[in-house]
N, C-alpha and C positions, 0 to 999 in steps of 0.2 A: 628449444626454448624451455626454460625452467619455470614451472608454475609456482614453485616455492611456497613460502608462507604468506605471500601477498596476493590474495585473490583479486581478479579484476573487478571493476565496478559492477558489471552485470551479475557476477556471482554474488556480490554482496546485496544487490537490490532485488533481483528477480524473485527470490523466494518470499519476499515480504509484500509483493504487490497485491496478492489476494486480501491481505489484512487491511492495506490502504484502500482497496476498492470497497470493502465493507464500511470503513469510516466515511468514505466519500458519498456512498449511496444511503447512508443513515441506517444501515442494517445492524450496526452495533454502536455502542457508546452513548446511547441516548435513552432517557426514560420512555420516550415515545415508542422506541423499538421494543423495549421490554414488555410493554403492555399491548402493543399492536401485534406482535408476533410471538405468542407463547411457545410455539413449536420451534425446535432448533432449525436453523437455516444452514444448509450445507454451504461451505465456503466456495467462492468462485475459483476457477483455475487461473493459473498465470496468464493463459491465453485470453480468457474472458476479461481479466483485469486490464491487460494491455489494450484489448479492443475498446474497452470503456474509456481509458485514458486517451487513446487516439481519437475516438469518436467525439469526445468532449473537448479535444485539443488542450488537454491538461499536461503542462510541463511538470517535471519533478526536480527537486533540489535535493541532492545527496550531500550530507555533511558528515564525512567519515570520522572526523575527530569528535563531533558531538554524537555520532552514531544515530543520526536521525534522517528520515526521508520525509520531505514536505511536498505536498501538492500545491502548485502555484495557482491557487483559487482564492476568491475573496475571503474565505474562512480559513485558508492556510492549514488544512488538515495535516497533522504531523504524526508520525509513528516513530518509535524507537526501534532501531535495528541493531544487530551486532551480536 
């Protein structure tokens, strides 16, 4: 099977899960975070991000044309990937 120039969806999404995890948990992207956590926070691993998504039963919506990954939550946290 030729992997070719078209990576599968997991290859496109998995590397970005730690960033989405940080957005979902409020550890980045808010003024509250910046004042509450002055020390740098080490990013979660892909495994930790997957565990969080599964534990919270959060589905993901991957839009390859828009190059976005959106968490199916009331706040619909979205990150740009690609």
